A tleap script that builds the chain and sets N, CA, C and O, in Angstrom:
source leaprc.protein.ff14SB
mol = sequence {
  NMET SER PRO ARG PHE VAL GLN TYR SER TYR
  PRO THR THR GLU ILE MET TYR PRO HIE PHE
  TYR PRO CYS LEU HIE CYS HIE PRO HIE SER
  TYR ILE ARG MET VAL GLN HIE LEU ILE GLU
  ARG CYS LEU LEU LEU HIE MET SER ARG ASP
  GLN CYS VAL LYS THR LEU ALA GLU HIE ALA
  SER ILE ARG PRO LEU VAL THR LEU THR VAL
  TRP ARG GLU LEU GLN LYS GLU ASN LYS HIE
  PHE PHE GLN ALA TYR PHE HIE ALA ILE SER
  PRO ARG PRO LEU ASN CGLU
}
set mol.1.N position { 7.409 -3.420 -31.391 }
set mol.1.CA position { 7.794 -4.328 -30.323 }
set mol.1.C position { 6.614 -4.476 -29.366 }
set mol.1.O position { 6.083 -3.478 -28.878 }
set mol.2.N position { 6.209 -5.692 -29.100 }
set mol.2.CA position { 5.079 -5.925 -28.191 }
set mol.2.C position { 5.562 -5.918 -26.748 }
set mol.2.O position { 6.725 -6.223 -26.480 }
set mol.3.N position { 4.669 -5.571 -25.809 }
set mol.3.CA position { 5.082 -5.532 -24.404 }
set mol.3.C position { 5.376 -6.930 -23.882 }
set mol.3.O position { 4.762 -7.907 -24.310 }
set mol.4.N position { 6.300 -7.012 -22.975 }
set mol.4.CA position { 6.641 -8.280 -22.336 }
set mol.4.C position { 5.674 -8.503 -21.187 }
set mol.4.O position { 5.512 -7.631 -20.335 }
set mol.5.N position { 5.035 -9.658 -21.155 }
set mol.5.CA position { 4.072 -9.951 -20.108 }
set mol.5.C position { 4.767 -10.646 -18.952 }
set mol.5.O position { 5.576 -11.553 -19.144 }
set mol.6.N position { 4.437 -10.206 -17.757 }
set mol.6.CA position { 5.020 -10.765 -16.545 }
set mol.6.C position { 3.890 -11.316 -15.705 }
set mol.6.O position { 2.832 -10.698 -15.590 }
set mol.7.N position { 4.115 -12.481 -15.116 }
set mol.7.CA position { 3.077 -13.083 -14.296 }
set mol.7.C position { 3.092 -12.474 -12.902 }
set mol.7.O position { 4.149 -12.348 -12.284 }
set mol.8.N position { 1.918 -12.097 -12.410 }
set mol.8.CA position { 1.762 -11.524 -11.079 }
set mol.8.C position { 0.845 -12.433 -10.295 }
set mol.8.O position { -0.279 -12.694 -10.723 }
set mol.9.N position { 1.299 -12.917 -9.161 }
set mol.9.CA position { 0.474 -13.799 -8.339 }
set mol.9.C position { -0.073 -13.034 -7.162 }
set mol.9.O position { 0.661 -12.305 -6.494 }
set mol.10.N position { -1.333 -13.187 -6.903 }
set mol.10.CA position { -1.954 -12.617 -5.716 }
set mol.10.C position { -2.843 -13.682 -5.143 }
set mol.10.O position { -3.556 -14.355 -5.887 }
set mol.11.N position { -2.822 -13.856 -3.828 }
set mol.11.CA position { -3.242 -15.045 -3.123 }
set mol.11.C position { -3.501 -16.288 -3.971 }
set mol.11.O position { -2.633 -17.159 -4.041 }
set mol.12.N position { -4.652 -16.402 -4.612 }
set mol.12.CA position { -4.942 -17.646 -5.323 }
set mol.12.C position { -5.113 -17.452 -6.814 }
set mol.12.O position { -5.357 -18.422 -7.532 }
set mol.13.N position { -4.993 -16.244 -7.294 }
set mol.13.CA position { -5.185 -16.017 -8.727 }
set mol.13.C position { -3.878 -15.617 -9.378 }
set mol.13.O position { -3.067 -14.897 -8.796 }
set mol.14.N position { -3.692 -16.091 -10.579 }
set mol.14.CA position { -2.533 -15.695 -11.367 }
set mol.14.C position { -3.056 -15.065 -12.639 }
set mol.14.O position { -3.845 -15.674 -13.361 }
set mol.15.N position { -2.627 -13.865 -12.914 }
set mol.15.CA position { -3.120 -13.112 -14.054 }
set mol.15.C position { -1.922 -12.605 -14.841 }
set mol.15.O position { -0.882 -12.283 -14.266 }
set mol.16.N position { -2.069 -12.538 -16.127 }
set mol.16.CA position { -0.990 -12.013 -16.958 }
set mol.16.C position { -1.185 -10.510 -17.142 }
set mol.16.O position { -2.262 -10.064 -17.536 }
set mol.17.N position { -0.146 -9.735 -16.856 }
set mol.17.CA position { -0.199 -8.288 -17.002 }
set mol.17.C position { 0.886 -7.837 -17.969 }
set mol.17.O position { 1.958 -8.441 -18.021 }
set mol.18.N position { 0.619 -6.777 -18.738 }
set mol.18.CA position { 1.652 -6.256 -19.628 }
set mol.18.C position { 2.681 -5.403 -18.893 }
set mol.18.O position { 3.593 -4.861 -19.518 }
set mol.19.N position { 2.546 -5.278 -17.570 }
set mol.19.CA position { 3.456 -4.488 -16.744 }
set mol.19.C position { 4.016 -5.402 -15.662 }
set mol.19.O position { 3.566 -6.535 -15.490 }
set mol.20.N position { 4.995 -4.895 -14.945 }
set mol.20.CA position { 5.565 -5.689 -13.854 }
set mol.20.C position { 4.544 -5.936 -12.757 }
set mol.20.O position { 4.551 -6.999 -12.136 }
set mol.21.N position { 3.671 -4.977 -12.510 }
set mol.21.CA position { 2.625 -5.113 -11.501 }
set mol.21.C position { 1.323 -4.599 -12.105 }
set mol.21.O position { 1.347 -3.985 -13.172 }
set mol.22.N position { 0.185 -4.834 -11.448 }
set mol.22.CA position { -1.084 -4.384 -12.020 }
set mol.22.C position { -1.085 -2.885 -12.299 }
set mol.22.O position { -0.460 -2.104 -11.582 }
set mol.23.N position { -1.786 -2.510 -13.332 }
set mol.23.CA position { -1.877 -1.107 -13.749 }
set mol.23.C position { -3.204 -0.526 -13.272 }
set mol.23.O position { -4.237 -1.191 -13.347 }
set mol.24.N position { -3.178 0.697 -12.788 }
set mol.24.CA position { -4.388 1.356 -12.309 }
set mol.24.C position { -5.437 1.451 -13.407 }
set mol.24.O position { -6.632 1.330 -13.137 }
set mol.25.N position { -5.002 1.666 -14.633 }
set mol.25.CA position { -5.945 1.837 -15.740 }
set mol.25.C position { -6.379 0.504 -16.338 }
set mol.25.O position { -7.531 0.363 -16.749 }
set mol.26.N position { -5.480 -0.477 -16.394 }
set mol.26.CA position { -5.806 -1.782 -16.989 }
set mol.26.C position { -6.626 -2.655 -16.039 }
set mol.26.O position { -7.597 -3.289 -16.453 }
set mol.27.N position { -6.233 -2.683 -14.771 }
set mol.27.CA position { -6.868 -3.552 -13.772 }
set mol.27.C position { -6.982 -2.803 -12.449 }
set mol.27.O position { -6.229 -3.088 -11.517 }
set mol.28.N position { -7.908 -1.852 -12.347 }
set mol.28.CA position { -7.969 -1.009 -11.141 }
set mol.28.C position { -8.188 -1.785 -9.850 }
set mol.28.O position { -7.597 -1.444 -8.825 }
set mol.29.N position { -9.027 -2.824 -9.875 }
set mol.29.CA position { -9.292 -3.574 -8.641 }
set mol.29.C position { -8.013 -4.250 -8.140 }
set mol.29.O position { -7.699 -4.191 -6.952 }
set mol.30.N position { -7.288 -4.885 -9.042 }
set mol.30.CA position { -6.033 -5.545 -8.660 }
set mol.30.C position { -4.989 -4.533 -8.207 }
set mol.30.O position { -4.213 -4.801 -7.290 }
set mol.31.N position { -4.972 -3.380 -8.845 }
set mol.31.CA position { -4.020 -2.338 -8.476 }
set mol.31.C position { -4.291 -1.848 -7.057 }
set mol.31.O position { -3.366 -1.700 -6.258 }
set mol.32.N position { -5.561 -1.597 -6.749 }
set mol.32.CA position { -5.927 -1.134 -5.406 }
set mol.32.C position { -5.590 -2.201 -4.376 }
set mol.32.O position { -5.108 -1.873 -3.291 }
set mol.33.N position { -5.833 -3.468 -4.690 }
set mol.33.CA position { -5.470 -4.558 -3.767 }
set mol.33.C position { -3.962 -4.606 -3.546 }
set mol.33.O position { -3.503 -4.855 -2.432 }
set mol.34.N position { -3.193 -4.369 -4.605 }
set mol.34.CA position { -1.739 -4.358 -4.472 }
set mol.34.C position { -1.298 -3.205 -3.568 }
set mol.34.O position { -0.438 -3.386 -2.707 }
set mol.35.N position { -1.889 -2.012 -3.762 }
set mol.35.CA position { -1.548 -0.856 -2.926 }
set mol.35.C position { -1.908 -1.155 -1.473 }
set mol.35.O position { -1.143 -0.835 -0.564 }
set mol.36.N position { -3.062 -1.764 -1.254 }
set mol.36.CA position { -3.460 -2.138 0.108 }
set mol.36.C position { -2.435 -3.087 0.724 }
set mol.36.O position { -2.048 -2.922 1.881 }
set mol.37.N position { -2.001 -4.066 -0.040 }
set mol.37.CA position { -0.995 -5.018 0.452 }
set mol.37.C position { 0.311 -4.297 0.809 }
set mol.37.O position { 0.921 -4.590 1.837 }
set mol.38.N position { 0.732 -3.365 -0.029 }
set mol.38.CA position { 1.966 -2.624 0.242 }
set mol.38.C position { 1.819 -1.727 1.471 }
set mol.38.O position { 2.764 -1.583 2.248 }
set mol.39.N position { 0.651 -1.128 1.652 }
set mol.39.CA position { 0.405 -0.325 2.859 }
set mol.39.C position { 0.486 -1.219 4.089 }
set mol.39.O position { 1.071 -0.833 5.101 }
set mol.40.N position { -0.096 -2.404 4.007 }
set mol.40.CA position { -0.036 -3.332 5.142 }
set mol.40.C position { 1.402 -3.698 5.477 }
set mol.40.O position { 1.745 -3.854 6.649 }
set mol.41.N position { 2.242 -3.835 4.463 }
set mol.41.CA position { 3.664 -4.113 4.717 }
set mol.41.C position { 4.333 -2.924 5.399 }
set mol.41.O position { 5.177 -3.102 6.278 }
set mol.42.N position { 3.958 -1.716 4.996 }
set mol.42.CA position { 4.487 -0.515 5.658 }
set mol.42.C position { 4.066 -0.488 7.124 }
set mol.42.O position { 4.854 -0.113 7.993 }
set mol.43.N position { 2.826 -0.885 7.397 }
set mol.43.CA position { 2.342 -0.921 8.780 }
set mol.43.C position { 3.152 -1.918 9.611 }
set mol.43.O position { 3.453 -1.662 10.776 }
set mol.44.N position { 3.498 -3.046 9.010 }
set mol.44.CA position { 4.311 -4.035 9.724 }
set mol.44.C position { 5.691 -3.480 10.072 }
set mol.44.O position { 6.324 -3.921 11.032 }
set mol.45.N position { 6.142 -2.519 9.289 }
set mol.45.CA position { 7.440 -1.879 9.543 }
set mol.45.C position { 7.302 -0.629 10.411 }
set mol.45.O position { 8.256 0.133 10.567 }
set mol.46.N position { 6.110 -0.424 10.974 }
set mol.46.CA position { 5.821 0.691 11.890 }
set mol.46.C position { 6.048 2.056 11.249 }
set mol.46.O position { 6.513 2.987 11.906 }
set mol.47.N position { 5.720 2.171 9.967 }
set mol.47.CA position { 5.866 3.452 9.272 }
set mol.47.C position { 4.658 4.341 9.547 }
set mol.47.O position { 3.548 3.854 9.762 }
set mol.48.N position { 4.890 5.632 9.536 }
set mol.48.CA position { 3.784 6.591 9.610 }
set mol.48.C position { 3.122 6.660 8.234 }
set mol.48.O position { 3.637 6.114 7.258 }
set mol.49.N position { 1.985 7.334 8.170 }
set mol.49.CA position { 1.304 7.496 6.886 }
set mol.49.C position { 2.206 8.210 5.888 }
set mol.49.O position { 2.311 7.792 4.734 }
set mol.50.N position { 2.855 9.280 6.325 }
set mol.50.CA position { 3.712 10.044 5.418 }
set mol.50.C position { 4.912 9.227 4.942 }
set mol.50.O position { 5.302 9.313 3.777 }
set mol.51.N position { 5.492 8.440 5.836 }
set mol.51.CA position { 6.608 7.575 5.443 }
set mol.51.C position { 6.150 6.545 4.411 }
set mol.51.O position { 6.862 6.261 3.448 }
set mol.52.N position { 4.973 5.999 4.619 }
set mol.52.CA position { 4.413 5.013 3.692 }
set mol.52.C position { 4.176 5.638 2.320 }
set mol.52.O position { 4.543 5.055 1.300 }
set mol.53.N position { 3.573 6.807 2.294 }
set mol.53.CA position { 3.303 7.505 1.031 }
set mol.53.C position { 4.607 7.751 0.281 }
set mol.53.O position { 4.694 7.501 -0.921 }
set mol.54.N position { 5.612 8.238 0.987 }
set mol.54.CA position { 6.904 8.539 0.364 }
set mol.54.C position { 7.585 7.265 -0.144 }
set mol.54.O position { 8.130 7.241 -1.248 }
set mol.55.N position { 7.550 6.220 0.662 }
set mol.55.CA position { 8.188 4.958 0.289 }
set mol.55.C position { 7.534 4.346 -0.944 }
set mol.55.O position { 8.228 3.906 -1.861 }
set mol.56.N position { 6.201 4.315 -0.972 }
set mol.56.CA position { 5.512 3.728 -2.126 }
set mol.56.C position { 5.721 4.569 -3.383 }
set mol.56.O position { 5.795 4.028 -4.487 }
set mol.57.N position { 5.814 5.877 -3.224 }
set mol.57.CA position { 6.073 6.738 -4.382 }
set mol.57.C position { 7.476 6.480 -4.937 }
set mol.57.O position { 7.662 6.385 -6.151 }
set mol.58.N position { 8.452 6.367 -4.048 }
set mol.58.CA position { 9.848 6.201 -4.474 }
set mol.58.C position { 10.157 4.802 -4.982 }
set mol.58.O position { 10.856 4.647 -5.983 }
set mol.59.N position { 9.644 3.780 -4.302 }
set mol.59.CA position { 10.054 2.413 -4.610 }
set mol.59.C position { 9.068 1.625 -5.459 }
set mol.59.O position { 9.451 0.635 -6.082 }
set mol.60.N position { 7.806 2.043 -5.498 }
set mol.60.CA position { 6.807 1.313 -6.285 }
set mol.60.C position { 6.133 2.206 -7.323 }
set mol.60.O position { 5.230 1.760 -8.031 }
set mol.61.N position { 6.564 3.458 -7.419 }
set mol.61.CA position { 5.999 4.423 -8.378 }
set mol.61.C position { 4.485 4.549 -8.262 }
set mol.61.O position { 3.778 4.646 -9.265 }
set mol.62.N position { 4.001 4.546 -7.026 }
set mol.62.CA position { 2.571 4.709 -6.772 }
set mol.62.C position { 2.332 6.166 -6.405 }
set mol.62.O position { 2.991 6.713 -5.521 }
set mol.63.N position { 1.399 6.775 -7.082 }
set mol.63.CA position { 1.105 8.188 -6.839 }
set mol.63.C position { 0.633 8.395 -5.402 }
set mol.63.O position { -0.166 7.610 -4.891 }
set mol.64.N position { 1.123 9.445 -4.754 }
set mol.64.CA position { 0.722 9.717 -3.370 }
set mol.64.C position { -0.794 9.794 -3.179 }
set mol.64.O position { -1.309 9.328 -2.163 }
set mol.65.N position { -1.506 10.371 -4.132 }
set mol.65.CA position { -2.962 10.471 -3.998 }
set mol.65.C position { -3.617 9.088 -3.925 }
set mol.65.O position { -4.588 8.897 -3.192 }
set mol.66.N position { -3.090 8.136 -4.677 }
set mol.66.CA position { -3.632 6.770 -4.645 }
set mol.66.C position { -3.374 6.149 -3.279 }
set mol.66.O position { -4.278 5.570 -2.677 }
set mol.67.N position { -2.147 6.266 -2.790 }
set mol.67.CA position { -1.812 5.709 -1.477 }
set mol.67.C position { -2.664 6.347 -0.388 }
set mol.67.O position { -3.189 5.648 0.478 }
set mol.68.N position { -2.803 7.656 -0.425 }
set mol.68.CA position { -3.613 8.348 0.587 }
set mol.68.C position { -5.075 7.920 0.533 }
set mol.68.O position { -5.714 7.765 1.574 }
set mol.69.N position { -5.602 7.732 -0.654 }
set mol.69.CA position { -7.001 7.318 -0.804 }
set mol.69.C position { -7.216 5.920 -0.239 }
set mol.69.O position { -8.177 5.685 0.492 }
set mol.70.N position { -6.328 4.998 -0.576 }
set mol.70.CA position { -6.449 3.632 -0.055 }
set mol.70.C position { -6.248 3.642 1.458 }
set mol.70.O position { -6.965 2.949 2.179 }
set mol.71.N position { -5.279 4.420 1.947 }
set mol.71.CA position { -5.025 4.525 3.394 }
set mol.71.C position { -6.290 5.006 4.116 }
set mol.71.O position { -6.682 4.435 5.134 }
set mol.72.N position { -6.925 6.058 3.584 }
set mol.72.CA position { -8.140 6.599 4.217 }
set mol.72.C position { -9.251 5.558 4.283 }
set mol.72.O position { -9.949 5.459 5.292 }
set mol.73.N position { -9.416 4.790 3.225 }
set mol.73.CA position { -10.451 3.749 3.212 }
set mol.73.C position { -10.135 2.658 4.236 }
set mol.73.O position { -11.026 2.189 4.945 }
set mol.74.N position { -8.874 2.262 4.310 }
set mol.74.CA position { -8.475 1.274 5.320 }
set mol.74.C position { -8.738 1.816 6.718 }
set mol.74.O position { -9.217 1.095 7.593 }
set mol.75.N position { -8.428 3.073 6.919 }
set mol.75.CA position { -8.621 3.703 8.228 }
set mol.75.C position { -10.107 3.761 8.591 }
set mol.75.O position { -10.473 3.549 9.747 }
set mol.76.N position { -10.963 4.047 7.607 }
set mol.76.CA position { -12.413 4.082 7.860 }
set mol.76.C position { -12.937 2.704 8.253 }
set mol.76.O position { -13.783 2.583 9.138 }
set mol.77.N position { -12.428 1.669 7.589 }
set mol.77.CA position { -12.909 0.309 7.827 }
set mol.77.C position { -12.308 -0.319 9.080 }
set mol.77.O position { -12.846 -1.301 9.591 }
set mol.78.N position { -11.213 0.224 9.580 }
set mol.78.CA position { -10.492 -0.375 10.708 }
set mol.78.C position { -10.139 0.687 11.746 }
set mol.78.O position { -8.975 0.831 12.120 }
set mol.79.N position { -11.134 1.423 12.205 }
set mol.79.CA position { -10.903 2.553 13.113 }
set mol.79.C position { -10.127 2.156 14.364 }
set mol.79.O position { -9.161 2.825 14.731 }
set mol.80.N position { -10.538 1.081 15.017 }
set mol.80.CA position { -9.897 0.681 16.276 }
set mol.80.C position { -8.448 0.259 16.059 }
set mol.80.O position { -7.577 0.568 16.873 }
set mol.81.N position { -8.192 -0.447 14.959 }
set mol.81.CA position { -6.823 -0.849 14.667 }
set mol.81.C position { -5.937 0.383 14.512 }
set mol.81.O position { -4.859 0.450 15.103 }
set mol.82.N position { -6.382 1.355 13.721 }
set mol.82.CA position { -5.556 2.531 13.464 }
set mol.82.C position { -5.381 3.397 14.706 }
set mol.82.O position { -4.329 4.011 14.882 }
set mol.83.N position { -6.382 3.458 15.560 }
set mol.83.CA position { -6.218 4.194 16.821 }
set mol.83.C position { -5.101 3.558 17.640 }
set mol.83.O position { -4.231 4.257 18.160 }
set mol.84.N position { -5.127 2.239 17.752 }
set mol.84.CA position { -4.082 1.531 18.496 }
set mol.84.C position { -2.732 1.665 17.792 }
set mol.84.O position { -1.701 1.826 18.446 }
set mol.85.N position { -2.739 1.599 16.466 }
set mol.85.CA position { -1.499 1.697 15.699 }
set mol.85.C position { -0.839 3.058 15.892 }
set mol.85.O position { 0.359 3.138 16.164 }
set mol.86.N position { -1.621 4.131 15.753 }
set mol.86.CA position { -1.055 5.473 15.915 }
set mol.86.C position { -0.543 5.687 17.337 }
set mol.86.O position { 0.476 6.346 17.543 }
set mol.87.N position { -1.246 5.132 18.305 }
set mol.87.CA position { -0.791 5.228 19.694 }
set mol.87.C position { 0.537 4.484 19.863 }
set mol.87.O position { 1.444 4.966 20.542 }
set mol.88.N position { 0.641 3.312 19.243 }
set mol.88.CA position { 1.851 2.493 19.382 }
set mol.88.C position { 3.070 3.128 18.718 }
set mol.88.O position { 4.184 2.998 19.225 }
set mol.89.N position { 2.874 3.812 17.595 }
set mol.89.CA position { 4.041 4.374 16.897 }
set mol.89.C position { 4.347 5.811 17.290 }
set mol.89.O position { 5.356 6.369 16.861 }
set mol.90.N position { 3.481 6.420 18.106 }
set mol.90.CA position { 3.741 7.809 18.500 }
set mol.90.C position { 4.935 7.870 19.449 }
set mol.90.O position { 5.115 6.979 20.281 }
set mol.91.N position { 5.745 8.910 19.328 }
set mol.91.CA position { 6.917 9.036 20.201 }
set mol.91.C position { 6.501 9.157 21.664 }
set mol.91.O position { 5.533 9.842 21.993 }
set mol.92.N position { 7.223 8.504 22.506 }
set mol.92.CA position { 6.940 8.528 23.941 }
set mol.92.C position { 7.921 9.473 24.630 }
set mol.92.O position { 9.096 9.516 24.266 }
set mol.93.N position { 7.450 10.228 25.621 }
set mol.93.CA position { 8.381 11.075 26.380 }
set mol.93.C position { 9.312 10.197 27.219 }
set mol.93.O position { 8.923 9.137 27.709 }
set mol.94.N position { 10.521 10.657 27.367 }
set mol.94.CA position { 11.488 9.914 28.174 }
set mol.94.C position { 11.191 10.127 29.655 }
set mol.94.O position { 11.080 11.261 30.122 }
set mol.95.N position { 11.067 9.039 30.373 }
set mol.95.CA position { 10.855 9.122 31.828 }
set mol.95.C position { 12.211 9.145 32.509 }
set mol.95.O position { 13.040 8.256 32.309 }
set mol.96.N position { 12.419 10.155 33.301 }
set mol.96.CA position { 13.715 10.272 33.982 }
set mol.96.C position { 13.629 9.816 35.409 }
set mol.96.O position { 14.628 9.846 36.128 }
savepdb mol mol.pdb
quit
């Protein structure tokens, strides 16, 4: 039985993959871009790094090491954004 090919669209390119989403081994560049996109969606939902890692592992079957590696690279390239992001999502003390 041959694998069923599913079309995956990413911004302007459409590529045929033998999996539902890009495979780390078949198309590493596309896979990393997909992980980056999913991390960005987690950021929009105000998730912490650990919440993002857990969510991507559970719902997208992405290995935690891959998510952490992509997260670290994003953090290196966007230091000011992540400083502001961590400040924004950190718990605030209640003012009485």
